[in-house]
C-alpha positions as CSV (number, residue, x, y, z in Angstrom):
1,M,-57.6,-40.7,72.6
2,L,-60.7,-42.0,74.4
3,D,-61.7,-38.4,74.9
4,L,-61.8,-37.8,71.2
5,A,-63.7,-41.0,70.5
6,L,-66.4,-39.9,73.1
7,L,-66.6,-36.5,71.6
8,R,-67.1,-38.0,68.1
9,A,-69.8,-40.3,69.6
10,F,-71.6,-37.3,71.2
11,N,-71.4,-35.4,67.9
12,H,-72.8,-38.4,66.1
13,L,-75.8,-38.4,68.4
14,L,-76.2,-34.6,68.2
15,A,-76.2,-34.8,64.4
16,A,-79.4,-36.8,64.6
17,A,-81.0,-34.4,67.2
18,P,-81.3,-30.8,65.8
19,W,-83.4,-29.9,68.9
20,A,-80.5,-30.8,71.2
21,R,-78.1,-28.7,69.1
22,A,-80.5,-25.8,69.3
23,K,-80.6,-26.1,73.1
24,L,-76.8,-26.2,73.3
25,S,-75.9,-23.5,70.8
26,P,-76.7,-20.6,73.1
27,F,-73.9,-21.9,75.3
28,A,-71.3,-21.7,72.6
29,G,-67.8,-21.3,73.9
30,K,-68.7,-22.6,77.4
31,R,-66.6,-25.3,78.9
32,V,-68.1,-28.4,80.4
33,R,-66.7,-31.3,82.5
34,L,-68.7,-34.5,82.4
35,V,-67.7,-37.0,85.0
36,L,-68.7,-40.7,84.4
37,G,-67.5,-42.5,87.6
38,P,-63.7,-42.1,87.6
39,F,-63.6,-40.8,84.0
40,P,-63.8,-37.0,83.6
41,L,-64.3,-35.6,80.1
42,E,-63.9,-31.9,79.4
43,F,-65.1,-30.2,76.2
44,R,-66.5,-26.9,74.8
45,I,-69.9,-26.2,73.2
46,A,-69.3,-25.2,69.6
47,P,-71.4,-22.5,67.9
48,D,-73.4,-25.1,66.0
49,G,-74.4,-26.9,69.2
50,T,-72.0,-29.8,68.8
51,V,-69.1,-30.4,71.2
52,E,-65.3,-29.8,70.6
53,S,-62.0,-30.5,72.3
54,L,-60.7,-27.7,74.5
55,G,-57.6,-26.2,76.1
56,T,-56.7,-25.7,79.7
57,E,-59.3,-23.2,81.2
58,A,-61.5,-24.3,84.0
59,P,-65.0,-25.6,82.9
60,A,-68.1,-23.5,83.4
61,V,-70.2,-26.6,84.3
62,E,-69.4,-29.9,85.9
63,I,-71.8,-32.8,85.4
64,V,-71.2,-35.9,87.7
65,L,-73.0,-39.1,86.9
66,A,-72.7,-41.8,89.5
67,V,-71.7,-45.3,88.2
68,T,-73.2,-48.1,90.3
């Protein structure tokens, strides 16, 4: 449930940033894992440059942000 709320928040930010969606759209279909401290979030890049929930495949990219 928290995952979906975060995806909605990311998409809300992306809605206001067409340049960011343009940068992400070439990666449509790619899976991403974003790790915020102990909280991993996995999603897929949609064709329009937004993010969407995904299934069970391994991500193509993992981004780890240290929380201090």
